N, C-alpha and C positions, 0 to 999 in steps of 0.2 A: 815369154809365157807367164812368168811370175808377175810381171808388170801389168799385163792384161787382166790377170785374175785379181790383183790388188785393186785395180781401178773398178772392176765389177763389184768387188766386196764393199768398197767405199760408197757405192751408190745405194747400198742397203740402208733403209731408214733406222732399223734397229741398231746396227753397228754405229751409225752416226749419233744416235741418242745415247748409247752407252759411253762413247768417247766424250760426248759433251758433258755428261754427268761427272765423269772422272776428271775432266779438265776443270770444271767449276769447283769441285771438291778440293782439288789440289790448290787452285788459285785462292780460295777462301782460307784454307789452312796457312798458306804462305802469308796472306794479309794479316791474319791473327797473330802469327809468330812475329812478324815485323812490328806490328803495333805493340806487342808486349815488350819488345826490346827498346823501342823508341820511347814509350811512356810507361816505365815500370812504376808500381805503387811505391811511394816513398813513405818512410816511417819517421816519426818524431825522434825516436831514439835510434840512432844509426845501428847500434849493435843489439837491437831488440830481440832478435831470434837467439843470439848467443846468450844474452842475459836470461831469457826465459828458459833456455835449456839448463843453464847453470843454476837457476833458482831451485829447481827440484833435484838436481844432482849434488848440491852442496848440503845434503841432509846431515852428513857426518859432522861438518863444521858447525851447523846449527845445533846439533845434538851436544857437541862439546861445549858450546856456549850456553847451554840450558841453565846452569846454576845462576848466571848473571842476566839471563834473557827475560824480557818482559813478555807477558801473555796478552796477545791481541786477538780479539774476536770481531770480525766484520759481519754485521747483520744487514743483508740486503733483502727487500721484500721478495717473496716468491714469484709474484706476478708483476712483472714490469712491462709497461706499455710505452710506445713512442709518444713523446711530448706530454707525458703524464708525470708531473713532479711527485717523487716519492722520497721519503726520508730514509737515509742510510745512516746507520749507527756503527760506531767503533767503540768497543769496550776495551779498556786498557788497564792492566795491573802490572806493577813493577815486580822485580825479582823477589821481593819479600811477600808478594801477594796482596799488597795494599793498592787501592785504586789511585790512579794518577790524577793529580789535581791541575796540572798545567802542561803546556807543550804546544808545539806548532804541528798541526795535523792536516795533511792533504790527502785527498782521494783523487787518484789519476785514473781516467778511463781511456783505454787504448782499444781502437778498433783494428783487428789484425789485418784487414785488407786495405785500409786507407788512413793515412796519418792526418789528413785534413779534418777528420771528424773527432780526433782526440781532444780531450779537455781535462782540466783540473778544477777541483772544488776544494775550498778550505772548510774544514769541519770545525765547529765551535764547541766549546765545553758547555754542556747543558746540565750535567749532574756530575757528581764525583765519579771519575773514571769513565764517563760517557761523553763521547764527542758525536755530534750529529750535524747533518746538513740536508737540505732538499736538493735532490739530483734529478735532472731532466735529460733523458737520453734522446737525441734527435733522430736516430735511425734504428730500425729493427735489426736483429741478428746477434751474433756473439760479440761480447765485450770482455776484455781483460781488465779487471779492476784491482788496483794496488793502493792500499791505504798505508801511509807512512807517518810516523810520529818522530819528531825531533825534540828531545827534552834532556836537560842535564848533560849536554855534550854527547849524547848517544842518539842513535837512530835505529828504529825497528820498523819492519814492514810486514805486511801480509798480503797475499794475492788470492784472487778468486775469479773464476770465469763465470759469467752470467749470460743469460739469454733474454733479449728484449723482444717482446711480441709487437705485432702491428697494432 
């Protein structure tokens, strides 16, 4: 009895359509999940997420180092567009409030979803305490920018999240 009723129900085109939609949805989800496990997005810095979490959680450590810390201010243009070179500046003052006259300064741009697009640019001294370079972002979206200065055996950095428009 149940078998005959089931055969009759399966001939209904509405039931077949609903079952087909459910089967396609489940199949596509399985394919996406499999693809995500086989080809995960890789990051340049293997512990990127841990470091970014710690960057903001180590506020107390940075606060304790304030008397000897340098002051860094990263200035990025408000409107950034893809493949439009813009000047990024880093203003640096030492722990005594004097502008820094030398040092090795790099600006690293990390794309949170794909490490292949990450890049670094070296900033040059353009004025006392001011380092600058022309930066060209190849893709739109969010970028994490970290400016780092190495001078006098010390290193300091500052981070900023920016958005690049199409």
